[in-house]
N, C-alpha and C positions, 0 to 999 in steps of 0.2 A: 266811875266818876260821880262823886256826890255833889249835890248842889247845896249852896248856902241857903239858909231859910230865907234870906232877903231876895234870892233869885227865884224862889218858887212862887207859883201862881195858885190862886184859890177861887173856887166857885162859892157862892152863897146859895145854899140849897133851902128851899121852902118845903117844909113837911106839912101837909094839910090832911086833917081827918074829916071826912064827910060821909055820913050814913054808914059808919062802921069800916069804911075803906080808907087806907092811907095812900096818898099820892105825893110824889116828889117832883119838884121842878126847879130849874136853875133860875134864880132870881135875876132879872134884868139881862139875861143872856150875855153876861160879861164875866171876865176873870180879872182878879185884882191881886196886887201884892198883899202880903200879910197885914201890914199896917192899915191899909185902906179897907181891906176885907173886915178886919175887926172893928174899925170905926163904923162901917155900914151895918155890920151885924148888930152892934150895940144900939144904933139908931133904929134899925127895924124892930129890934126886941122892945125898945122903949115905946115905940109907936103902936105895937101890936096890942090891940084891945081884945082879941080873942085867943089868949094863951092856951086855953083848953083845947082848941082845935088847930092852931097854927104855931109852928115853931121854925126857927131858922138855925142852920148849922153850916159849918165850913167844910169844904171837901177839897183837898189838894188835887190840882190838875196834873195828870200824868200823861206825858207825851210818849211814853215808852212803847205803846202799841202802834204808833203811827210813824216812828222814826225809820223803820226799815221798809224798803219798797216791797210791794206785793209781787210775788213771782208766780206767773201763770204755770199751771201744771200741764201735762200732755193731754189730759182729759178736756181741759178748757180750750186747748189749741186745736182740737180735733176739727179738721175741715169738712167732715161729713155732716156737720150740723146744718140744719135748714137755715137758709139765709132769710132775713126779714124782707118781705115783698114790697118795700117802698123806698 
């Protein structure tokens, strides 16, 4: 089942270079539809005064990893494990 592009959600990722190390963070901790994400990305890029060290990118949000329930294995269900004493 494929999603239309209008149904997809995107994160805006901020890439920051500092002291030779690159770090990545989700901007504003929100996900957006494509139109809103592109508008915000363009605004952030326009206001970005340090383009040498900071840049913004879009990343599609993928829910495929979390749509199936986690199944416990017999190893986890082992009742011989020590109980927490509180």
